[in-house]
C-alpha positions as CSV (number, residue, x, y, z in Angstrom):
1,X,131.2,102.1,108.1
2,X,129.7,98.5,108.8
3,X,128.6,96.5,105.7
4,X,126.6,94.1,108.0
5,X,122.7,93.3,106.4
6,X,121.4,91.0,109.0
7,X,121.2,93.2,112.1
8,X,118.5,92.9,114.7
9,X,116.8,96.3,113.2
10,X,116.5,94.8,109.9
11,X,115.0,91.1,111.0
12,X,112.6,92.9,113.2
13,X,111.5,95.0,110.3
14,X,111.5,92.3,107.8
15,X,109.1,90.0,109.8
16,X,107.1,93.4,110.9
17,X,106.5,94.0,107.5
18,X,105.7,90.5,106.5
19,X,102.8,90.4,109.1
20,X,101.3,93.5,108.3
21,X,100.9,92.5,104.8
22,X,99.7,89.1,105.8
23,X,97.0,90.7,107.8
24,X,96.3,92.4,104.8
25,X,96.1,89.9,102.1
26,X,94.3,87.4,104.2
27,X,91.3,90.1,104.2
28,X,91.7,90.6,100.3
29,X,89.5,87.6,99.1
30,X,87.4,87.2,102.2
31,X,86.4,91.0,103.2
32,X,83.9,90.9,100.2
33,X,82.4,87.5,101.2
34,X,81.7,88.9,104.8
35,X,80.0,92.1,103.3
36,X,77.9,89.9,100.8
37,X,77.0,87.4,103.8
38,X,75.7,90.7,105.7
39,X,73.7,91.8,103.0
40,X,76.2,94.3,101.2
41,X,75.2,95.2,97.5
42,X,77.5,94.5,94.7
43,X,78.5,98.5,94.2
44,X,78.9,98.4,98.5
45,X,81.6,95.5,97.5
46,X,83.2,97.3,94.8
47,X,83.6,100.7,96.9
48,X,85.1,98.4,99.7
49,X,87.7,97.0,97.4
50,X,88.2,100.5,95.5
51,X,88.7,102.9,98.1
52,X,91.6,101.3,99.9
53,X,94.0,102.1,97.2
54,X,93.1,105.5,96.8
55,X,93.1,106.2,100.6
56,X,96.5,104.7,100.7
57,X,97.8,107.1,98.0
58,X,96.1,110.3,99.5
59,X,97.9,110.0,103.0
60,X,101.2,109.9,101.2
61,X,100.8,113.1,100.2
62,X,101.2,114.0,103.9
63,X,104.6,111.9,104.5
64,X,106.7,114.9,104.4
65,X,104.2,116.6,107.0
66,X,104.8,113.9,109.1
67,X,108.0,113.5,109.2
68,X,108.8,117.0,110.2
69,X,106.2,116.8,113.3
70,X,106.5,113.1,114.3
71,X,109.8,111.4,112.7
72,X,109.8,108.4,110.4
73,X,109.4,105.8,113.4
74,X,106.7,107.2,115.0
75,X,105.0,107.9,111.5
76,X,105.4,104.1,110.8
77,X,104.0,103.1,114.3
78,X,100.7,105.5,113.5
79,X,100.4,103.6,110.5
80,X,100.8,100.1,112.2
81,X,98.4,101.2,114.8
82,X,95.7,102.3,112.7
83,X,96.1,99.3,110.6
84,X,95.3,97.2,113.7
85,X,92.7,99.1,114.9
86,X,91.0,98.7,111.6
87,X,91.4,94.9,110.9
88,X,90.0,94.5,114.7
89,X,86.9,96.5,113.6
90,X,86.2,94.6,110.8
91,X,84.8,91.7,112.6
92,X,82.8,93.7,115.1
93,X,80.7,95.9,112.4
94,X,78.4,94.3,109.8
95,X,77.1,97.5,108.3
96,X,78.3,97.6,104.7
97,X,78.6,101.4,104.7
98,X,80.7,101.3,108.2
99,X,82.9,98.8,106.7
100,X,83.6,101.2,103.7
101,X,84.4,104.0,106.4
102,X,87.0,101.3,107.9
103,X,88.5,100.6,104.7
104,X,89.2,104.2,104.0
105,X,91.1,104.3,107.4
106,X,92.7,101.2,106.5
107,X,94.0,102.7,103.6
108,X,95.5,105.5,105.5
109,X,97.3,102.9,107.9
110,X,98.8,100.7,105.2
111,X,99.7,103.8,103.3
112,X,101.8,105.2,106.0
113,X,103.0,101.8,107.2
114,X,104.3,100.9,103.8
115,X,106.2,103.8,103.0
116,X,108.0,104.2,106.4
117,X,108.8,100.5,106.3
118,X,110.8,100.6,103.3
119,X,112.3,104.0,104.2
120,X,113.7,103.1,107.7
121,X,115.0,99.7,105.8
122,X,116.9,101.7,103.1
123,X,118.2,103.7,106.2
124,X,119.6,100.9,107.8
125,X,120.8,99.0,105.1
126,X,124.4,99.4,104.0
127,X,124.5,101.6,100.7
128,X,126.7,98.9,99.0
129,X,124.3,96.4,99.7
130,X,120.8,98.4,99.5
131,X,119.8,96.4,96.3
132,X,120.5,92.9,98.3
133,X,118.5,94.2,101.4
134,X,115.7,95.4,99.5
135,X,115.1,92.2,97.6
136,X,115.1,90.3,100.8
137,X,113.1,92.8,102.7
138,X,110.5,92.6,99.8
139,X,110.1,88.5,100.6
140,X,107.7,88.8,103.2
141,X,105.2,90.7,101.1
142,X,105.8,88.0,98.7
143,X,105.3,85.3,100.8
144,X,102.0,87.0,102.3
145,X,100.8,87.4,98.8
146,X,101.0,83.9,98.3
147,X,99.8,82.3,101.5
148,X,97.5,84.7,103.4
149,X,94.6,85.0,100.7
150,X,94.5,81.2,100.6
151,X,94.6,80.9,104.2
152,X,91.7,83.0,104.7
153,X,89.6,81.4,102.0
154,X,90.6,78.0,103.8
155,X,89.6,79.4,107.3
156,X,86.3,81.0,105.9
157,X,85.2,77.7,103.4
158,X,86.5,74.9,105.7
159,X,85.8,76.1,109.1
160,X,83.1,78.8,108.2
161,X,84.2,81.2,110.7
162,X,84.9,84.8,109.9
163,X,85.6,85.5,113.6
164,X,88.9,83.1,113.6
165,X,90.3,84.7,110.3
166,X,89.4,87.9,111.5
167,X,91.2,87.1,114.9
168,X,94.3,85.8,113.4
169,X,94.6,89.1,111.1
170,X,94.2,91.2,114.4
171,X,97.2,89.0,116.2
172,X,99.7,89.7,113.1
173,X,98.8,93.4,113.5
174,X,99.6,93.4,116.9
175,X,102.7,91.5,116.8
176,X,104.0,93.9,113.8
177,X,103.3,96.8,116.0
178,X,105.3,95.0,119.1
179,X,108.4,94.4,116.9
180,X,108.5,97.8,115.4
181,X,108.7,99.0,118.8
182,X,112.1,97.4,119.4
183,X,113.3,98.5,116.3
184,X,115.3,102.2,115.9
185,X,115.6,104.6,113.0
186,X,119.2,105.7,112.3
187,X,119.9,109.2,111.9
188,X,121.3,109.7,108.1
189,X,123.5,113.0,107.9
190,X,123.2,114.4,104.4
191,X,125.4,116.7,102.4
192,X,123.6,120.0,102.7
193,X,124.4,120.6,99.0
194,X,122.1,117.6,98.2
195,X,119.1,119.0,100.1
196,X,116.4,119.5,97.6
197,X,113.8,122.1,98.2
198,X,110.3,120.6,98.9
199,X,107.8,121.7,96.2
200,X,104.3,122.3,97.6
201,X,102.5,121.2,94.3
202,X,100.3,118.4,93.9
203,X,102.2,116.6,91.1
204,X,105.6,117.1,93.0
205,X,104.2,115.4,96.1
206,X,102.7,112.6,93.9
207,X,105.7,111.9,92.0
208,X,109.3,113.3,93.7
209,X,111.4,115.4,91.4
210,X,114.3,113.3,89.9
211,X,112.9,109.8,89.6
212,X,109.8,110.3,87.4
213,X,111.1,108.3,84.5
214,X,111.5,105.2,87.1
215,X,108.4,106.2,88.3
216,X,106.9,106.0,85.1
217,X,108.3,102.3,84.4
218,X,107.0,101.5,88.1
219,X,103.5,102.4,86.7
220,X,103.7,100.1,83.8
221,X,105.0,97.4,85.6
222,X,102.0,97.5,87.8
223,X,99.7,97.1,84.8
224,X,101.4,94.0,84.0
225,X,101.8,92.9,87.6
226,X,97.9,93.5,88.3
227,X,96.8,91.2,85.3
228,X,98.8,88.4,87.2
229,X,97.5,89.2,90.4
230,X,93.7,89.6,89.5
231,X,92.8,87.5,86.5
232,X,95.1,84.1,86.3
233,X,92.0,82.3,88.1
234,X,89.9,83.5,85.3
235,X,92.1,82.8,82.4
236,X,92.3,79.3,84.1
237,X,88.4,79.1,83.7
238,X,88.3,80.0,80.4
239,X,91.0,77.6,79.2
240,X,89.4,75.1,81.5
241,X,92.9,74.6,82.9
242,X,92.6,73.1,86.8
243,X,94.6,74.0,90.0
244,X,95.3,77.4,89.1
245,X,96.4,77.9,92.6
246,X,99.7,76.3,91.8
247,X,100.7,79.1,89.6
248,X,101.1,81.4,92.5
249,X,102.9,78.7,94.4
250,X,105.3,78.4,91.8
251,X,105.7,82.1,90.9
252,X,106.3,82.8,94.8
253,X,109.2,80.2,95.0
254,X,110.8,81.6,91.9
255,X,110.5,85.2,93.3
256,X,112.4,84.2,96.1
257,X,115.0,82.5,94.3
258,X,115.6,85.6,92.4
259,X,115.9,87.9,95.1
260,X,119.2,87.4,96.5
261,X,120.9,87.2,92.8
262,X,119.3,90.0,91.5
263,X,120.0,91.8,94.6
264,X,124.0,91.2,94.4
265,X,123.7,92.0,90.8
266,X,122.1,95.5,91.4
267,X,125.0,96.4,93.9
268,X,127.5,95.1,91.8
269,X,126.7,95.7,88.0
270,X,123.9,98.4,88.4
271,X,119.9,99.0,87.9
272,X,120.3,98.2,84.1
273,X,121.7,94.5,84.8
274,X,118.6,93.5,86.6
275,X,115.9,95.8,85.1
276,X,116.5,94.8,81.5
277,X,116.5,91.0,81.9
278,X,113.8,91.2,84.3
279,X,111.6,93.1,81.8
280,X,112.2,90.8,79.2
281,X,111.4,87.6,81.2
282,X,108.2,89.1,82.3
283,X,107.4,90.2,78.6
284,X,108.0,86.7,77.8
285,X,105.6,85.1,80.4
286,X,103.0,87.6,79.6
287,X,103.0,86.9,75.9
288,X,102.9,83.2,76.6
289,X,99.7,83.3,78.5
290,X,98.0,84.3,75.1
291,X,98.9,80.9,74.0
292,X,98.5,79.0,77.6
293,X,96.0,76.0,77.1
294,X,97.3,73.5,79.9
295,X,98.5,73.3,83.5
296,X,102.0,72.7,82.3
297,X,102.2,75.9,80.0
298,X,100.9,77.6,82.8
299,X,103.3,76.8,85.5
300,X,106.0,77.5,83.0
301,X,104.6,81.1,83.0
302,X,104.6,81.1,86.6
303,X,108.3,80.6,86.3
304,X,109.0,83.7,83.9
305,X,106.5,85.9,86.2
306,X,108.4,84.7,89.3
307,X,111.7,85.6,87.9
308,X,110.8,88.7,86.1
309,X,108.8,90.4,88.9
310,X,111.0,89.3,91.5
311,X,113.6,91.2,89.8
312,X,111.9,94.1,88.8
313,X,109.9,95.2,92.0
314,X,112.7,95.7,94.3
315,X,115.1,96.9,91.4
316,X,112.8,99.9,90.7
317,X,112.4,100.5,94.0
318,X,116.0,100.8,95.1
319,X,116.9,102.7,91.7
320,X,114.4,105.4,93.1
321,X,115.6,105.6,96.7
322,X,119.7,105.7,95.4
323,X,118.5,108.7,93.2
324,X,117.6,111.2,96.3
325,X,119.7,112.3,99.3
326,X,118.5,110.9,102.6
327,X,116.2,113.8,103.6
328,X,113.8,112.6,100.5
329,X,114.1,108.9,101.0
330,X,110.5,109.0,102.7
331,X,109.2,110.9,99.3
332,X,110.5,108.5,96.8
333,X,109.3,105.4,99.1
334,X,105.7,107.3,98.8
335,X,106.5,107.6,94.8
336,X,107.0,104.2,94.2
337,X,104.0,103.1,96.0
338,X,101.9,105.6,94.8
339,X,102.7,104.6,91.2
340,X,102.5,100.8,91.7
341,X,99.1,101.4,93.2
342,X,98.1,103.5,90.0
343,X,99.3,101.0,87.9
344,X,97.5,98.1,89.6
345,X,94.3,99.9,90.0
346,X,94.0,101.6,86.5
347,X,95.4,98.1,84.9
348,X,92.8,96.2,86.4
349,X,90.0,98.6,85.5
350,X,91.4,98.5,81.9
351,X,92.2,95.1,81.5
352,X,88.9,94.1,83.0
353,X,87.0,96.3,80.1
354,X,89.7,94.6,77.4
355,X,88.6,91.3,78.7
356,X,84.7,91.6,77.9
357,X,85.9,92.1,74.1
358,X,88.6,89.5,73.9
359,X,88.4,87.0,76.8
360,X,90.8,86.7,79.5
361,X,93.4,84.9,77.5
362,X,93.5,87.6,74.7
363,X,93.5,90.4,77.2
364,X,97.1,89.5,78.2
365,X,98.2,90.8,74.9
366,X,97.4,94.2,76.1
367,X,99.2,93.5,79.5
368,X,102.2,92.0,77.6
369,X,102.0,95.5,75.6
370,X,102.4,97.6,78.8
371,X,105.6,95.7,79.7
372,X,106.7,96.0,76.0
373,X,106.5,99.8,76.2
374,X,108.4,99.5,79.8
375,X,111.1,97.7,77.9
376,X,111.5,100.1,74.9
377,X,111.4,103.5,77.5
378,X,113.9,101.6,79.4
379,X,116.2,100.8,76.6
380,X,116.1,104.4,75.2
381,X,116.7,105.6,78.7
382,X,120.1,103.6,79.1
383,X,120.8,104.5,75.7
384,X,120.7,108.5,75.8
385,X,120.4,109.3,79.3
386,X,121.4,106.5,81.8
387,X,125.1,106.6,81.5
388,X,125.2,110.3,82.7
389,X,122.7,109.6,85.7
390,X,124.5,110.6,88.9
391,X,123.6,108.0,92.0
392,X,123.4,109.9,95.5
393,X,125.4,108.3,98.2
394,X,124.5,109.7,101.8
395,X,126.6,109.9,104.7
396,X,125.2,107.4,107.1
397,X,126.0,107.3,110.9
398,X,127.4,103.8,111.8
399,X,125.2,103.4,114.5
400,X,121.5,103.4,114.9
401,X,120.1,106.0,117.6
402,X,117.6,104.7,119.9
403,X,115.2,107.6,119.2
404,X,113.2,108.1,115.9
405,X,114.5,110.8,113.2
């Protein structure tokens, strides 16, 4: 079996995923501005921001059905096609109610695309390098988070052109769709003794059996992660710190630096060697935010956040994928994104409520508390259960087939 990582398929999927997220994140700060510009109310703007995540979670309940009827690659292309049509439609319609409907459909598209991108990549990456491969794959998302929102705001503020911003976002989706057409999804042969009978309960479809503990940790990680994504600019404003955007640039650089190292460590030593130090570093960074009063301290936190989140995100995802047979990888991938979306959505709401009482600086004590619970739960798991855990290794065909499976 080949152990080559940087194949044509891997590169096409990596860059297509990056473009998908670039088209999504360029709209994140600008779509509310566009809706307000066209007379949308605060409630409508809130709905446009909120319904997206729930739509993405909802569509993932049907990923198994999609695989059975269409196959993984076709499901991915459907998701990319929906995302392209929605992004292209934002600039055509100005009605807030229509935008809400488009946002729901866009959530369906992103929910499918993110799930099957990760699933197919985990299929084509050699098992012995899966931690490294998933780490590099996630870099596209990381760069998109760092650059696309700033690019969107720059296009709108400096050029005053929503149409140019929507055009660039649409082009990114077209290229992502075209490049994915050139990829092949490999057939993964799994020992029949490892095939898990599909459950029809809502809970089992939301959280795949056998990975519920790492799913719980992913939700807690989402709470801490959401605090940084959503509230750093507001903390900086409260602490009178100028240029908070530098936080994200430094954090992104550290995430990039962490991926290659942590991925190889995961493959050689196992998940605990990455998740434990990642959680400790992230916890330290969130706790430091409760004391931050200068740009220097904020950038020091950015380093800790970058290395902590950069280690935890791909490690949790790869851990889940390694615990299920190939026939259930799409369900494991859906579980990962469901719990991450749940943690970020609920975390943003609860931490926002907390900030009204404590301020944004004090709020980070609660965010640190979520990662503290993460760390205690994980340490207990490794101590009492982790050593007896069995990782499932699939028997993979050495060559990808030209058709989706």
